[in-house]
C-alpha positions as a Markdown table, in Angstrom:
| # | Residue | x | y | z |
|---|---|---|---|---|
| 1 | Met | -34.0 | -37.4 | 66.9 |
| 2 | Lys | -35.2 | -34.8 | 64.4 |
| 3 | Arg | -31.6 | -34.4 | 63.1 |
| 4 | Asn | -31.2 | -38.2 | 62.7 |
| 5 | Arg | -34.6 | -38.6 | 61.2 |
| 6 | Lys | -33.7 | -36.0 | 58.5 |
| 7 | Lys | -30.3 | -37.6 | 57.7 |
| 8 | Ala | -32.1 | -41.0 | 57.3 |
| 9 | Asn | -34.7 | -39.5 | 54.9 |
| 10 | Phe | -31.9 | -37.7 | 52.9 |
| 11 | Asn | -30.1 | -41.1 | 52.6 |
| 12 | Arg | -33.2 | -42.8 | 51.4 |
| 13 | Arg | -33.7 | -40.1 | 48.8 |
| 14 | Ala | -30.1 | -40.4 | 47.5 |
| 15 | Lys | -30.4 | -44.1 | 47.4 |
| 16 | Gly | -33.5 | -43.8 | 45.4 |
| 17 | Met | -32.1 | -41.3 | 42.9 |
| 18 | Leu | -29.1 | -43.7 | 42.4 |
| 19 | Leu | -31.3 | -46.7 | 41.8 |
| 20 | Gly | -33.4 | -44.7 | 39.5 |
| 21 | Gly | -30.4 | -43.7 | 37.6 |
| 22 | Leu | -29.2 | -47.3 | 37.3 |
| 23 | Met | -32.7 | -48.4 | 36.1 |
| 24 | Leu | -32.7 | -45.6 | 33.5 |
| 25 | Met | -29.4 | -46.8 | 32.2 |
| 26 | Thr | -30.7 | -50.4 | 32.1 |
| 27 | Val | -33.9 | -49.4 | 30.2 |
| 28 | Phe | -32.4 | -46.8 | 27.8 |
| 29 | Gly | -28.9 | -48.3 | 27.2 |
| 30 | Gly | -30.0 | -50.6 | 24.6 |
| 31 | Phe | -31.4 | -47.7 | 22.5 |
| 32 | Ile | -28.0 | -45.8 | 22.3 |
| 33 | Ser | -26.1 | -46.6 | 19.2 |
| 34 | Arg | -22.4 | -47.2 | 19.6 |
| 35 | Ala | -19.9 | -44.9 | 17.6 |
| 36 | Glu | -17.7 | -46.3 | 14.9 |
| 37 | Asp | -14.8 | -48.0 | 16.5 |
| 38 | Ala | -12.3 | -46.7 | 13.9 |
| 39 | Ala | -10.1 | -44.6 | 16.5 |
| 40 | Gly | -9.5 | -47.8 | 18.5 |
| 41 | Tyr | -12.1 | -47.1 | 21.3 |
| 42 | Asp | -13.4 | -50.2 | 23.1 |
| 43 | Pro | -15.7 | -49.4 | 26.0 |
| 44 | Ala | -14.9 | -52.5 | 28.1 |
| 45 | Arg | -11.1 | -52.0 | 27.7 |
| 46 | Ala | -11.5 | -48.1 | 28.3 |
| 47 | Lys | -13.4 | -48.8 | 31.6 |
| 48 | Glu | -10.8 | -51.3 | 32.7 |
| 49 | Asn | -8.0 | -48.8 | 32.0 |
| 50 | Gln | -9.9 | -45.8 | 33.2 |
| 51 | Gly | -9.4 | -44.2 | 29.9 |
| 52 | Trp | -8.1 | -44.9 | 26.3 |
| 53 | Thr | -5.6 | -43.7 | 23.7 |
| 54 | Ser | -6.6 | -42.9 | 20.1 |
| 55 | Ala | -5.2 | -45.0 | 17.5 |
| 56 | Val | -5.5 | -42.2 | 15.0 |
| 57 | Thr | -4.2 | -39.2 | 16.6 |
| 58 | Gly | -2.4 | -40.8 | 19.7 |
| 59 | Val | -4.4 | -38.5 | 22.1 |
| 60 | Asn | -5.0 | -39.8 | 25.6 |
| 61 | Tyr | -8.7 | -39.5 | 26.7 |
| 62 | His | -10.2 | -39.9 | 30.2 |
| 63 | Ser | -13.8 | -40.2 | 29.2 |
| 64 | Tyr | -15.3 | -43.7 | 28.7 |
| 65 | Gly | -18.6 | -45.4 | 28.9 |
| 66 | Lys | -22.1 | -43.7 | 28.4 |
| 67 | Trp | -24.6 | -42.0 | 30.7 |
| 68 | Val | -28.4 | -41.5 | 30.3 |
| 69 | Tyr | -30.3 | -39.2 | 32.4 |
| 70 | Gly | -34.0 | -38.3 | 32.3 |
| 71 | Lys | -36.6 | -39.5 | 29.7 |
| 72 | Gly | -38.7 | -38.2 | 26.9 |
| 73 | Glu | -37.8 | -34.8 | 25.4 |
| 74 | Glu | -35.7 | -34.1 | 28.5 |
| 75 | Gln | -33.5 | -37.2 | 28.1 |
| 76 | Val | -29.7 | -36.6 | 28.0 |
| 77 | Val | -27.4 | -39.1 | 26.5 |
| 78 | Met | -23.5 | -38.8 | 26.8 |
| 79 | Asp | -21.3 | -41.5 | 25.1 |
| 80 | Ala | -17.5 | -41.5 | 24.9 |
| 81 | Gly | -17.9 | -43.3 | 21.5 |
| 82 | Asp | -18.9 | -39.7 | 20.1 |
| 83 | Ile | -15.4 | -38.6 | 21.1 |
| 84 | Ala | -13.9 | -41.5 | 19.3 |
| 85 | Ala | -15.9 | -40.6 | 16.1 |
| 86 | Leu | -14.7 | -37.1 | 16.2 |
| 87 | Asp | -11.1 | -38.1 | 16.9 |
| 88 | Asp | -11.2 | -40.4 | 13.8 |
| 89 | Leu | -12.6 | -37.7 | 11.7 |
| 90 | Val | -9.9 | -35.1 | 12.8 |
| 91 | Gly | -7.3 | -37.7 | 12.4 |
| 92 | Lys | -8.2 | -38.7 | 8.9 |
| 93 | Gly | -8.4 | -35.1 | 7.8 |
| 94 | Lys | -4.9 | -34.3 | 9.2 |
| 95 | Arg | -3.4 | -37.4 | 7.5 |
| 96 | Ala | -5.2 | -36.5 | 4.2 |
| 97 | Val | -3.7 | -33.1 | 4.2 |
| 98 | Met | -0.2 | -34.2 | 5.2 |
| 99 | Glu | -0.2 | -37.1 | 2.6 |
| 100 | Ala | -1.4 | -34.6 | -0.1 |
| 101 | Ile | 1.2 | -32.1 | 0.8 |
| 102 | Gly | 4.0 | -34.8 | 0.8 |
| 103 | Asn | 3.1 | -35.9 | -2.7 |
| 104 | Val | 3.1 | -32.3 | -4.2 |
| 105 | Asp | 5.9 | -32.2 | -7.0 |
| 106 | Ala | 8.2 | -29.3 | -8.0 |
| 107 | Asp | 5.4 | -28.0 | -10.3 |
| 108 | Gly | 2.9 | -27.9 | -7.5 |
| 109 | Arg | 1.1 | -31.0 | -8.7 |
| 110 | Leu | 0.3 | -34.4 | -7.1 |
| 111 | Gly | 1.8 | -37.4 | -8.9 |
| 112 | Thr | -0.1 | -40.1 | -10.7 |
| 113 | Gly | -2.5 | -41.9 | -8.4 |
| 114 | Ala | -3.1 | -38.9 | -6.2 |
| 115 | Trp | -5.7 | -38.9 | -3.4 |
| 116 | Thr | -9.3 | -38.7 | -4.7 |
| 117 | Gln | -12.5 | -38.0 | -3.2 |
| 118 | Glu | -13.0 | -41.7 | -2.9 |
| 119 | Ser | -9.9 | -42.1 | -0.7 |
| 120 | Tyr | -11.2 | -39.5 | 1.7 |
| 121 | Pro | -15.0 | -39.3 | 1.3 |
| 122 | Gly | -15.2 | -37.0 | 4.4 |
| 123 | Phe | -13.1 | -34.2 | 2.7 |
| 124 | Pro | -14.7 | -33.3 | -0.7 |
| 125 | His | -13.0 | -29.8 | -0.8 |
| 126 | Leu | -9.5 | -31.4 | -0.3 |
| 127 | Ala | -10.1 | -34.0 | -3.1 |
| 128 | Glu | -11.3 | -31.1 | -5.4 |
| 129 | Lys | -8.1 | -29.0 | -4.9 |
| 130 | Ile | -6.0 | -31.9 | -5.4 |
| 131 | Ser | -7.8 | -32.7 | -8.7 |
| 132 | Leu | -7.3 | -29.0 | -9.8 |
| 133 | Ser | -3.5 | -29.3 | -9.1 |
| 134 | Gln | -3.2 | -31.8 | -12.0 |
| 135 | Thr | -4.0 | -28.8 | -14.4 |
| 136 | Val | -0.7 | -27.1 | -13.6 |
| 137 | Pro | 1.5 | -27.4 | -16.8 |
| 138 | Glu | 4.8 | -29.2 | -16.6 |
| 139 | Asn | 7.7 | -27.0 | -15.7 |
| 140 | Lys | 10.0 | -26.0 | -18.8 |
| 141 | Lys | 13.6 | -26.5 | -18.1 |
| 142 | Ala | 16.2 | -23.8 | -18.9 |
| 143 | Glu | 17.8 | -25.7 | -21.8 |
| 144 | Gln | 14.5 | -26.5 | -23.4 |
| 145 | Ala | 13.9 | -24.0 | -26.5 |
| 146 | Val | 10.1 | -23.6 | -27.0 |
| 147 | Asn | 7.8 | -20.9 | -28.0 |
| 148 | Thr | 4.4 | -20.0 | -26.6 |
| 149 | Glu | 2.8 | -22.9 | -28.7 |
| 150 | Gly | 5.2 | -25.4 | -27.2 |
| 151 | Ala | 7.2 | -25.9 | -30.5 |
| 152 | Ala | 11.0 | -25.6 | -30.9 |
| 153 | Cys | 11.9 | -21.9 | -31.3 |
| 154 | Phe | 15.1 | -20.4 | -33.0 |
| 155 | Tyr | 16.3 | -17.0 | -33.7 |
| 156 | Arg | 16.3 | -16.2 | -37.5 |
| 157 | Ser | 20.0 | -15.0 | -37.5 |
| 158 | Gln | 23.0 | -14.7 | -35.3 |
| 159 | Thr | 22.2 | -10.8 | -35.0 |
| 160 | Ala | 18.7 | -11.6 | -33.7 |
| 161 | Ala | 20.2 | -14.0 | -31.3 |
| 162 | Glu | 22.8 | -11.6 | -29.9 |
| 163 | Glu | 20.2 | -8.9 | -29.5 |
| 164 | Arg | 17.6 | -11.5 | -28.2 |
| 165 | Asp | 15.0 | -10.0 | -30.6 |
| 166 | Leu | 12.0 | -12.3 | -29.9 |
| 167 | Gly | 10.2 | -10.7 | -32.8 |
| 168 | Gln | 12.8 | -12.5 | -35.1 |
| 169 | Thr | 12.0 | -16.2 | -34.3 |
| 170 | Thr | 11.1 | -19.3 | -36.3 |
| 171 | Thr | 10.4 | -23.0 | -35.7 |
| 172 | Ser | 13.0 | -23.9 | -38.4 |
| 173 | Asp | 16.4 | -25.0 | -36.9 |
| 174 | Thr | 18.8 | -22.2 | -37.5 |
| 175 | Gly | 21.3 | -23.3 | -35.0 |
| 176 | Phe | 20.5 | -20.2 | -32.7 |
| 177 | Pro | 17.9 | -21.7 | -30.2 |
| 178 | Val | 15.8 | -19.4 | -28.0 |
| 179 | His | 16.4 | -20.4 | -24.2 |
| 180 | Tyr | 13.9 | -19.6 | -21.6 |
| 181 | Leu | 15.8 | -19.0 | -18.2 |
| 182 | Ser | 14.3 | -18.8 | -14.7 |
| 183 | Ala | 13.7 | -15.3 | -13.5 |
| 184 | Thr | 16.1 | -13.6 | -10.9 |
| 185 | Ala | 15.7 | -10.5 | -8.7 |
| 186 | Asp | 18.0 | -8.7 | -11.3 |
| 187 | Asn | 15.7 | -9.3 | -14.4 |
| 188 | Leu | 12.4 | -8.4 | -12.6 |
| 189 | Ser | 11.2 | -4.9 | -12.6 |
| 190 | Ala | 11.8 | -3.1 | -9.3 |
| 191 | Gly | 9.0 | -4.1 | -6.9 |
| 192 | Ala | 7.6 | -6.9 | -9.1 |
| 193 | Val | 7.2 | -10.3 | -7.4 |
| 194 | Ala | 7.6 | -13.7 | -8.8 |
| 195 | Phe | 7.8 | -17.3 | -7.4 |
| 196 | Val | 10.7 | -19.4 | -8.8 |
| 197 | Asp | 11.5 | -22.9 | -7.6 |
| 198 | Gly | 9.1 | -22.3 | -4.7 |
| 199 | Arg | 10.8 | -19.1 | -3.6 |
| 200 | Met | 9.6 | -15.6 | -3.7 |
| 201 | Leu | 11.7 | -13.0 | -5.7 |
| 202 | Ile | 11.3 | -9.3 | -5.4 |
| 203 | Gly | 12.7 | -7.5 | -8.4 |
| 204 | Asn | 15.2 | -4.7 | -8.2 |
| 205 | Gly | 15.2 | -3.7 | -11.7 |
| 206 | Ala | 18.9 | -4.0 | -12.3 |
| 207 | Asp | 18.5 | -5.3 | -15.9 |
| 208 | Asn | 16.3 | -2.5 | -16.8 |
| 209 | Glu | 18.7 | 0.1 | -15.4 |
| 210 | Ser | 21.6 | -1.7 | -17.2 |
| 211 | Cys | 19.9 | -1.7 | -20.4 |
| 212 | Tyr | 18.8 | 1.9 | -20.0 |
| 213 | Gln | 22.4 | 3.0 | -19.2 |
| 214 | Arg | 23.8 | 1.1 | -22.2 |
| 215 | Gly | 21.2 | 2.3 | -24.6 |
| 216 | Tyr | 21.8 | 5.9 | -23.4 |
| 217 | Val | 25.6 | 5.8 | -23.8 |
| 218 | Asp | 25.6 | 3.7 | -27.0 |
| 219 | Gly | 22.8 | 5.9 | -28.5 |
| 220 | Tyr | 24.6 | 9.0 | -27.6 |
| 221 | Glu | 27.8 | 7.9 | -29.0 |
| 222 | Lys | 26.3 | 6.7 | -32.2 |
| 223 | Ala | 24.2 | 9.9 | -32.7 |
| 224 | Val | 27.0 | 12.4 | -32.2 |
| 225 | Asp | 29.6 | 10.4 | -34.0 |
| 226 | Gly | 30.4 | 12.6 | -37.2 |
| 227 | Val | 27.7 | 15.3 | -36.2 |
| 228 | Ser | 28.5 | 18.7 | -34.8 |
| 229 | Leu | 25.8 | 21.0 | -33.3 |
| 230 | Asp | 26.1 | 25.0 | -33.3 |
| 231 | Tyr | 23.9 | 26.7 | -30.9 |
| 232 | Thr | 22.6 | 30.3 | -31.3 |
| 233 | Tyr | 22.0 | 31.9 | -27.9 |
| 234 | His | 19.6 | 34.9 | -27.0 |
| 235 | Val | 20.9 | 38.3 | -27.1 |
| 236 | His | 19.1 | 41.2 | -25.2 |
| 237 | Arg | 18.4 | 44.1 | -27.6 |
| 238 | Asp | 16.7 | 47.5 | -27.1 |
| 239 | Gly | 14.1 | 49.1 | -29.5 |
| 240 | Glu | 16.7 | 50.2 | -31.9 |
| 241 | Gly | 18.2 | 46.7 | -32.1 |
| 242 | Thr | 21.3 | 47.5 | -30.2 |
| 243 | Glu | 22.7 | 44.7 | -28.0 |
| 244 | Gln | 22.3 | 45.4 | -24.3 |
| 245 | Gly | 23.0 | 43.8 | -20.9 |
| 246 | Ala | 20.2 | 42.4 | -18.8 |
| 247 | Asp | 20.5 | 45.3 | -16.2 |
| 248 | Phe | 20.2 | 48.1 | -18.9 |
| 249 | Gln | 17.4 | 50.6 | -18.4 |
| 250 | Ala | 15.9 | 52.0 | -21.6 |
| 251 | Ser | 14.5 | 55.5 | -21.8 |
| 252 | Glu | 11.8 | 54.2 | -24.3 |
| 253 | Ala | 9.9 | 50.8 | -24.6 |
| 254 | Gly | 11.2 | 48.4 | -27.3 |
| 255 | Gly | 12.8 | 45.1 | -28.0 |
| 256 | Cys | 13.5 | 43.2 | -24.9 |
| 257 | Phe | 13.0 | 46.3 | -22.7 |
| 258 | Thr | 9.3 | 46.9 | -22.1 |
| 259 | Gly | 8.9 | 46.6 | -18.3 |
| 260 | Glu | 7.6 | 50.1 | -17.3 |
| 261 | Asn | 8.9 | 51.7 | -14.2 |
| 262 | Ile | 7.7 | 54.9 | -12.7 |
| 263 | Ile | 10.1 | 57.7 | -11.6 |
| 264 | Tyr | 8.9 | 59.3 | -8.3 |
| 265 | Thr | 10.0 | 62.5 | -6.8 |
| 266 | Thr | 9.6 | 63.8 | -3.1 |
| 267 | Val | 7.4 | 66.8 | -2.4 |
| 268 | Gln | 6.1 | 68.2 | 0.9 |
| 269 | Gly | 2.4 | 68.8 | 1.6 |
| 270 | Glu | -0.5 | 68.0 | 3.9 |
| 271 | Cys | -1.0 | 64.5 | 4.9 |
| 272 | Gly | -4.7 | 64.5 | 3.9 |
| 273 | Gly | -5.4 | 61.4 | 5.9 |
| 274 | Ser | -8.7 | 61.0 | 7.8 |
| 275 | Phe | -9.0 | 61.0 | 11.6 |
| 276 | Ser | -10.4 | 57.3 | 11.7 |
| 277 | Ser | -9.9 | 56.5 | 15.4 |
| 278 | Lys | -11.3 | 58.0 | 18.5 |
| 279 | Tyr | -10.1 | 57.6 | 22.2 |
| 280 | Asp | -10.0 | 59.3 | 25.5 |
| 281 | Arg | -6.9 | 59.9 | 27.7 |
| 282 | Leu | -6.1 | 62.0 | 30.7 |
| 283 | Val | -4.5 | 65.5 | 30.2 |
| 284 | Tyr | -3.8 | 68.3 | 32.7 |
| 285 | Asp | -6.3 | 71.1 | 32.7 |
| 286 | Asp | -4.6 | 74.4 | 33.7 |
| 287 | Ser | -8.0 | 76.1 | 34.4 |
| 288 | Lys | -9.1 | 73.3 | 36.7 |
| 289 | Gly | -5.6 | 72.5 | 38.2 |
| 290 | Glu | -6.2 | 68.7 | 37.7 |
| 291 | Met | -6.1 | 65.9 | 35.4 |
| 292 | Val | -9.3 | 65.4 | 33.3 |
| 293 | Ser | -10.4 | 63.1 | 30.7 |
| 294 | Trp | -10.2 | 64.5 | 27.0 |
| 295 | Thr | -11.3 | 63.0 | 23.7 |
| 296 | Phe | -8.8 | 62.9 | 20.8 |
| 297 | Tyr | -8.9 | 61.8 | 17.1 |
| 298 | Arg | -6.0 | 60.2 | 15.4 |
| 299 | Cys | -5.1 | 60.2 | 11.8 |
| 300 | Gly | -4.9 | 56.8 | 10.2 |
| 301 | Ser | -2.1 | 57.7 | 7.8 |
| 302 | Cys | 0.4 | 59.7 | 9.8 |
| 303 | Gly | -0.7 | 59.2 | 13.4 |
| 304 | Gln | -1.3 | 63.0 | 14.1 |
| 305 | Glu | -3.6 | 63.7 | 17.1 |
| 306 | Cys | -6.5 | 66.1 | 17.0 |
| 307 | Pro | -8.4 | 67.2 | 20.3 |
| 308 | Trp | -12.1 | 67.0 | 20.0 |
| 309 | Asp | -12.5 | 70.8 | 20.3 |
| 310 | His | -10.5 | 71.3 | 17.1 |
| 311 | Tyr | -12.0 | 68.4 | 15.1 |
| 312 | Asn | -14.8 | 69.2 | 12.7 |
| 313 | Gly | -14.5 | 66.3 | 10.3 |
| 314 | Gln | -11.6 | 67.7 | 8.3 |
| 315 | Arg | -8.6 | 65.9 | 6.8 |
| 316 | Cys | -5.2 | 65.8 | 8.5 |
| 317 | Trp | -3.2 | 69.0 | 8.0 |
| 318 | Arg | 0.2 | 67.7 | 9.1 |
| 319 | Lys | 3.0 | 68.6 | 6.8 |
| 320 | Val | 4.8 | 65.4 | 5.5 |
| 321 | Asn | 7.0 | 64.2 | 2.6 |
| 322 | Lys | 5.2 | 62.5 | -0.2 |
| 323 | Gln | 6.5 | 60.3 | -3.3 |
| 324 | Val | 4.6 | 61.5 | -6.3 |
| 325 | Asp | 4.7 | 60.5 | -10.0 |
| 326 | Ser | 7.1 | 62.9 | -11.7 |
| 327 | Gly | 6.0 | 61.8 | -15.1 |
| 328 | Gly | 9.3 | 60.2 | -16.0 |
| 329 | Arg | 9.6 | 56.5 | -17.0 |
| 330 | Tyr | 12.3 | 53.9 | -17.7 |
| 331 | Tyr | 12.0 | 50.3 | -19.1 |
| 332 | Thr | 13.7 | 47.2 | -17.9 |
| 333 | Cys | 14.1 | 43.8 | -19.6 |
| 334 | Asn | 11.2 | 41.4 | -19.3 |
| 335 | Cys | 11.5 | 39.2 | -22.4 |
| 336 | Gly | 11.7 | 36.2 | -20.1 |
| 337 | Lys | 15.0 | 34.9 | -21.5 |
| 338 | Thr | 18.7 | 35.0 | -20.4 |
| 339 | Glu | 21.9 | 34.8 | -22.2 |
| 340 | Ser | 21.9 | 31.0 | -21.9 |
| 341 | Ser | 18.5 | 30.7 | -23.7 |
| 342 | Ile | 18.9 | 28.8 | -27.1 |
| 343 | Glu | 17.4 | 30.6 | -30.0 |
| 344 | Ala | 18.6 | 28.0 | -32.7 |
| 345 | Val | 20.5 | 24.9 | -33.3 |
| 346 | Thr | 22.5 | 24.1 | -36.5 |
| 347 | Ile | 23.3 | 20.5 | -37.2 |
| 348 | Arg | 26.5 | 19.9 | -39.3 |
| 349 | Phe | 27.3 | 16.5 | -40.7 |
| 350 | Glu | 30.9 | 15.9 | -41.3 |
C-alpha cells in the first residue's frame, strides 16, 4: 500500500510539472520574438517534418520550435529560430567571400561594380578589403614601353639599347623602346622572392652570375690586350748583400737573416735540483732483520732519491749531462717573404 501511494504521488507531481510547463509556454510564448526567416526556417513546417534544411547553407537541422522554462531572472528561453539566424549570417559571409574571390582579376582587384559594404552590411571588414583592392595599379604588359612616370620610354641610342643602359633613356621616339619583362627565377638575385602572374618565384641568381663571368672575361681580355707585365720577385740576401737560399745560416745578423739561434754545448755537472717530494716506502733493515718503513725525498729534476737520514735541505748532487750556452750564435731567415713574393711590377704598353 505504501509503495502504491508513493507511486501515485510521484505521478501526480510529474503531471503537475508537465501542466505547469505547458502553462508557462502559453503565458510567455507570446513574448518571445521570432528569428528572421531568411534561412528558410518555418516553425510549423519544421515541427511537421521533425526538422528543417537551411536554404542558405544546405545544412540539415533537427532542432525546431521553442521552449520556455522558469520565470523572472531564472527564465530560460530556447528557440530554433536563433539557429536559423546564425545559419543565415554564416551562409551570407561564406557567399560574400566566395563571390569576392571569384571576381578578383589578374591584377588582384575586383572588377567594376564590386561588392560594397551596402551589399553585405554584416561584413564591413570584407567590404573594406575589397575597396582597398581597387588601388592596385593596372598590370603593365611586356610589350608596353613605359618609364616610372608612365610615359613612353626609349633608349637614346642603339648602343644604350644593346647594353640596356637605363641611365640613357628619353621620352622622345628614337626607335629603341625600353621593354619591361616579367621576372623569372634566372633574373632574380639568389634567394630573392617575387610573385609573377600569381606564382611565387625564388631567384637563383643565374643572370648575376652570367654577367659577372662575362664581365670578368671581357674585362680581362680588354685589359691585357697590348699590355705586358714584368714581375720582380724577392731574393733573400745576407748582411753583405749576397744572395742566399732560404735555409742559409749566417754567422752574423743582417739582411734577411736576423733570427738569432743559440749554439748549446753538453757538459757534465751536478743536477742541482731540489728534493721537492717526500714519501715513505718499505726497506729491509739489516740490523733488525725485517722490513721497516723509511722516509725518502725525491729530486724534482732528475728523480734521484735521498733517504731521510742523508737529507739536510741540500740540492741534488747527482751527476748529469746539461745543455749550456756555448756563447756561439747563428742567424736564420725571418724576413717573412718567399721566393714567390712580388717586390715590384713593371707595366709595358706595346
